[in-house]
C-alpha positions as CSV (number, residue, x, y, z in Angstrom):
1,M,78.5,89.6,99.2
2,E,82.2,88.7,99.6
3,V,84.4,89.7,96.8
4,T,87.5,88.0,95.4
5,R,90.6,90.3,95.2
6,I,92.7,89.6,92.1
7,I,96.3,90.6,91.6
8,A,97.0,90.1,87.9
9,V,100.7,90.1,86.8
10,R,102.1,90.1,83.3
11,H,105.1,87.8,83.0
12,G,108.6,89.2,83.1
13,E,110.6,90.2,80.1
14,T,111.8,87.7,77.5
15,A,114.4,88.0,74.7
16,W,111.4,88.0,72.2
17,N,109.8,90.9,74.0
18,V,113.0,92.9,73.5
19,D,113.0,91.9,69.8
20,S,109.3,92.7,69.4
21,R,108.8,89.1,68.2
22,I,105.4,87.5,68.6
23,Q,105.4,84.7,71.2
24,G,101.7,83.7,71.4
25,Q,101.5,80.2,72.8
26,L,105.2,79.3,72.0
27,D,107.0,78.5,75.2
28,I,109.6,81.2,75.6
29,G,111.5,81.5,78.9
30,L,112.5,84.7,80.7
31,N,115.7,86.5,80.0
32,E,118.0,87.8,82.8
33,N,116.0,91.0,83.3
34,G,112.7,89.0,83.3
35,R,114.0,86.8,86.1
36,W,115.0,89.9,88.1
37,Q,111.5,91.3,87.5
38,A,110.0,88.1,88.7
39,R,112.0,88.2,92.0
40,R,111.0,91.8,92.5
41,V,107.3,91.0,92.0
42,G,107.6,88.2,94.6
43,E,109.3,90.6,97.1
44,A,106.7,93.3,96.4
45,L,103.8,90.9,97.3
46,A,105.6,89.1,100.1
47,A,103.5,90.7,102.8
48,E,100.2,90.1,101.0
49,A,97.7,87.5,102.1
50,I,97.5,85.2,99.1
51,A,95.3,82.2,99.0
52,A,96.4,80.9,95.6
53,V,98.8,81.6,92.7
54,Y,97.4,80.7,89.3
55,S,99.6,80.9,86.2
56,S,99.5,80.3,82.5
57,D,101.2,77.0,81.9
58,L,103.7,78.6,79.6
59,G,107.2,78.9,81.0
60,R,107.6,82.6,81.1
61,A,104.5,83.0,83.2
62,R,105.3,80.0,85.5
63,Q,108.8,81.4,86.1
64,T,107.3,84.7,87.1
65,A,104.7,83.1,89.3
66,Q,107.3,80.9,91.2
67,P,108.8,83.6,93.5
68,I,105.3,84.9,94.4
69,A,104.2,81.4,95.4
70,E,107.4,80.8,97.3
71,F,106.9,83.9,99.4
72,A,103.3,82.9,100.0
73,G,104.4,79.3,101.0
74,I,102.2,77.7,98.4
75,S,102.6,76.1,95.0
76,V,101.9,77.5,91.5
77,V,98.7,76.1,89.9
78,P,99.0,76.2,86.1
79,D,95.9,76.8,84.0
80,E,95.8,76.7,80.2
81,G,93.0,79.3,80.3
82,L,95.5,82.0,81.2
83,R,97.7,81.3,78.1
84,E,98.5,84.1,75.7
85,R,96.3,84.6,72.6
86,C,97.1,82.0,69.9
87,F,98.5,83.9,66.9
88,G,98.7,80.8,64.6
89,R,101.1,81.3,61.6
90,F,102.4,84.6,63.0
91,E,104.0,83.2,66.1
92,G,107.8,83.7,66.0
93,M,107.5,86.7,63.6
94,T,107.8,90.4,64.1
95,F,104.9,92.7,63.0
96,D,107.1,94.2,60.4
97,E,107.6,90.8,58.8
98,I,103.9,90.2,58.9
99,S,103.2,93.6,57.3
100,Q,105.6,92.8,54.5
101,Q,104.4,89.3,53.7
102,W,100.6,89.6,54.6
103,P,99.7,93.3,54.5
104,E,95.9,92.6,54.5
105,E,96.2,90.4,57.6
106,A,98.4,93.0,59.3
107,Q,95.7,95.6,58.7
108,N,93.1,93.4,60.3
109,W,95.4,93.0,63.3
110,R,96.1,96.7,63.5
111,R,92.5,97.7,63.3
112,R,91.6,95.1,66.0
113,V,88.8,93.5,63.8
114,P,86.9,91.5,66.5
115,E,86.2,88.4,64.4
116,W,89.5,88.2,62.6
117,Q,91.6,85.1,63.4
118,P,95.3,84.8,62.5
119,P,95.7,82.1,59.9
120,C,96.4,78.5,60.9
121,G,94.4,78.2,64.1
122,G,94.8,81.7,65.6
123,E,92.2,83.1,68.1
124,S,90.0,86.1,67.4
125,L,89.8,88.9,70.0
126,L,86.2,87.8,70.7
127,Q,87.4,84.2,71.4
128,L,90.2,85.5,73.6
129,R,87.8,87.6,75.7
130,E,85.5,84.7,76.1
131,R,88.3,82.3,77.2
132,V,89.8,84.8,79.6
133,T,86.4,85.7,81.1
134,R,85.5,82.1,81.6
135,T,88.8,81.3,83.2
136,V,88.7,84.3,85.6
137,V,85.1,83.4,86.7
138,E,86.1,79.8,87.3
139,L,89.2,80.7,89.3
140,A,87.9,83.7,91.3
141,S,84.6,81.9,92.3
142,R,86.7,79.4,94.2
143,H,88.0,82.1,96.6
144,P,85.2,84.4,97.9
145,G,86.6,86.7,100.5
146,E,90.2,85.9,99.6
147,Q,93.0,87.3,97.4
148,I,94.5,85.4,94.5
149,V,97.3,86.0,92.0
150,M,97.0,85.3,88.3
151,V,100.2,85.5,86.2
152,A,99.5,85.7,82.5
153,H,100.4,87.6,79.3
154,G,99.8,90.9,77.6
155,G,96.8,89.8,75.6
156,V,95.2,88.3,78.7
157,L,95.8,91.4,80.7
158,D,94.4,93.6,77.9
159,A,91.3,91.4,77.9
160,L,90.9,91.7,81.6
161,Y,91.2,95.5,81.5
162,R,88.6,95.7,78.8
163,V,86.1,93.5,80.7
164,A,86.6,95.3,83.9
165,T,86.1,98.8,82.3
166,R,83.3,97.6,79.9
167,Q,85.3,98.4,76.8
168,D,84.9,96.7,73.4
169,V,87.7,94.5,72.1
170,D,88.2,96.9,69.2
171,A,88.5,100.1,71.3
172,P,91.9,101.8,71.0
173,R,94.2,100.9,73.9
174,T,95.1,103.8,76.1
175,W,96.6,101.8,79.0
176,E,100.0,100.2,79.5
177,L,100.9,96.5,79.9
178,P,104.4,96.4,81.2
179,N,106.3,93.2,82.0
180,G,106.2,92.5,85.7
181,A,103.6,95.1,86.5
182,I,101.1,94.6,89.4
183,N,97.4,95.1,88.5
184,R,94.5,94.8,90.9
185,L,90.9,93.9,90.3
186,L,87.8,92.8,92.3
187,W,85.5,90.0,91.2
188,T,81.9,89.2,92.2
189,P,79.3,87.2,90.3
190,Q,78.2,90.5,88.9
191,G,81.5,91.0,87.1
192,L,85.0,92.5,87.4
193,M,85.9,95.9,88.7
194,L,89.3,97.7,88.2
195,V,91.1,98.8,91.4
196,G,94.6,99.7,90.2
197,W,96.6,99.3,87.1
198,S,100.2,99.1,85.9
199,D,102.0,99.5,89.2
200,T,105.7,99.2,88.5
201,Q,107.2,100.9,91.6
202,H,108.9,97.6,92.6
203,L,110.8,97.6,89.3
204,D,112.5,101.0,90.0
205,K,116.1,99.9,89.9
206,E,117.3,102.7,92.1
207,S,114.7,101.9,94.8
208,A,115.7,98.2,94.5
209,D,119.4,99.1,95.0
210,E,118.6,101.1,98.1
211,N,116.6,98.2,99.6
212,T,119.7,96.0,99.4
213,F,121.6,98.0,102.0
């Protein structure tokens, strides 16, 4: 059975990442460092055979996906299924602000209660996993024997890791989710398999400087 190879990338840095402010599904663009990270990801994947570049339709993901697509000579295909988790009322706030105003809700978040939904239309972790899994199956099944890129968000990447490693949504996180990291998975109709995670060698500024000479 032919597998689909998936390169999953978290979007580059934003000003709200720096401020630890919750973005959710608000459309926040990349900062200067995030745009640099996006270029570096594109350069790092330039020699790869890529059949399609899918991206969350939010700006920070599309901006990260664009250099990858340009090197591959194809267009970015936006998909709402790759959006970040919806955090409802809490979007635009810091966790400290939430803890001060809604301590019980903050505890539910911190303890990763699977069914808990942020107020005002937020998604639960179970709903997020279902959406991400459905989207990955839909996109990957179009490309048997090929390699595709998916540019998304920290919550989406976290869900992918858990699905691929068969971990529950409330298991403590022991893996990193850096902006601009390259992560690799395989997909077959039997499910996802993890190949490599959190590769950030291309974001080493000293190595990047050396490559400019």
